[in-house]
Every structure is written in C-alpha cells, then in structure tokens.
C-alpha positions in Angstrom: -39.9 -80.9 3.6 -38.1 -81.2 0.2 -35.2 -83.7 0.6 -32.3 -82.9 -1.9 -30.8 -85.4 -3.0 -32.2 -88.5 -3.3 -29.5 -89.8 -5.7 -27.0 -89.2 -3.3 -28.6 -92.1 -0.7 -29.0 -94.2 -3.9 -25.2 -93.7 -4.6 -24.9 -95.1 -1.5 -26.8 -98.0 -0.7 -25.8 -99.6 -4.4 -22.1 -99.2 -3.0 -20.9 -102.4 -2.1 -21.0 -103.5 1.8 -23.5 -100.7 2.4 -27.3 -102.7 0.9 -28.6 -102.6 4.1 -28.8 -99.4 4.3 -31.2 -99.4 1.6 -34.5 -99.8 3.7 -33.5 -97.1 6.2 -32.4 -94.0 4.3 -35.8 -95.1 1.6 -37.7 -94.8 4.8 -35.7 -91.5 6.7 -36.5 -90.2 3.1 -40.0 -91.2 2.5 -41.1 -89.5 5.9 -38.8 -86.4 6.0 -40.1 -85.0 2.4 -43.9 -86.1 2.8 -45.7 -83.0 2.5 -46.9 -83.2 6.7 -43.3 -82.5 7.6 -42.2 -78.6 8.1 -39.5 -78.0 10.0 -39.1 -74.6 11.8 -36.2 -75.0 13.7 -33.6 -77.4 15.0 -36.2 -78.2 18.2 -38.6 -79.7 15.5 -36.1 -82.4 14.1 -35.1 -83.1 17.4 -38.5 -84.0 18.7 -39.0 -86.2 15.5 -35.0 -87.8 15.4 -34.3 -87.6 19.4 -30.8 -89.5 17.9 -30.6 -86.5 15.3 -26.7 -84.5 16.4 -26.9 -80.0 15.3 -22.5 -80.5 14.5 -22.3 -77.0 13.8 -24.8 -75.9 10.8 -25.3 -79.5 9.9 -28.3 -82.0 11.6 -26.7 -85.4 11.3 -28.9 -88.4 11.1 -28.4 -92.2 12.7 -29.3 -94.6 10.8 -29.5 -98.1 10.3 -29.3 -98.5 14.0 -26.6 -96.0 14.2 -24.3 -97.8 11.7 -24.6 -95.3 9.4 -24.6 -91.1 9.7 -26.0 -89.2 7.0 -25.0 -85.2 7.3 -27.5 -82.7 5.9 -28.3 -79.0 6.0 -31.6 -78.5 6.7 -32.9 -74.1 5.1 -36.0 -73.7 7.2 -37.2 -71.2 5.6 -36.9 -73.0 1.9 -37.6 -76.5 3.9 -35.2 -77.5 2.1 -32.8 -80.7 3.4 -29.9 -81.1 1.2 -28.0 -85.0 1.9 -24.4 -83.5 2.0 -22.7 -86.7 2.7 -23.5 -90.8 4.1 -20.6 -92.5 5.5 -20.2 -95.8 8.0 -20.0 -94.8 11.6 -16.0 -95.3 11.7 -15.9 -93.0 8.7 -17.9 -90.5 10.2 -15.7 -90.6 13.6 -12.9 -89.5 11.9 -14.3 -86.1 11.8 -13.0 -84.9 8.0 -16.4 -84.7 7.0 -16.9 -81.4 8.9 -14.8 -79.5 6.9 -15.5 -81.3 3.9 -19.2 -80.9 4.2 -18.5 -77.1 5.5 -20.4 -77.6 9.1 -18.9 -74.5 10.9 -19.5 -72.4 7.6 -22.2 -69.5 7.0 -25.5 -71.2 5.0 -24.1 -72.0 1.3 -26.4 -70.2 -1.8 -26.8 -73.0 -3.1 -25.3 -76.8 -1.9 -21.9 -78.0 -1.7 -21.1 -80.7 -4.1 -17.8 -81.5 -3.3 -18.7 -83.9 0.0 -19.5 -87.0 -1.7 -20.9 -90.4 -0.5 -17.7 -91.8 -1.7 -19.3 -93.6 -4.3 -18.5 -93.0 -7.9 -21.2 -90.7 -9.9 -23.5 -91.8 -12.5 -24.7 -90.3 -15.6 -28.7 -90.1 -15.8 
C-alpha cells in the first residue's frame, strides 16, 4: 500500500500532548506502507487490524492502545491509503469528523484537504 501522507501523522505526534503517539503511528505507517501489504478489500484490512472499524467509506484505526483514532480512506484499486485525520479518542467521540472527512460521500478523485489533525500546517 502507499500511505498518503506521513506528514499528517508527524504533525499530530509533534503536537504538544500527543508525543506518545509517535511510536504507534510510525509502526502503523511502516507496516502499511510496506511493499508486501496489498489490501484488496475491507476483509484484508480487518484480518490485519481486528480493531479497525468501517465508518461509511472510511476506515478508522485504533492507535496507541485505543488512546488515539486515525481516520483513513482506502482506495483499493490504486493501493492508496489517505490519512484524513488523527485525533484523540475524546475528539473521535464528538463525531464531527464524519462530516469533515466525508465518510458518507462517494470517494473523491483527490484526497480531501479540509479534514486535518488540528495541528498547524508547516511549509517544507
């Protein structure tokens, strides 16, 4: 799979108070971005990540012992995983992310950019 984008993960773990998410997010990224991972369907994801949830057209992963949640959109034909939002479990429970991330809309031709982790954007 090809994970897009690692910078969104980094923005989250560099946010004060979320530093403990770095290890679990890096581990998830390294595993999923590996050339041997080639999910063809939700069933493949669920086999590897039993605690993942399908919410509309989004896949939500539990990160860091369920302390954090990561919302993704997986495009199986192109083997791309778009990281839409990383948040605390408390933020996840508020449900506002569902509309922000477009989980109940048809897959976009390009990734949604308005669904962010809440961290300030950086320029490279």
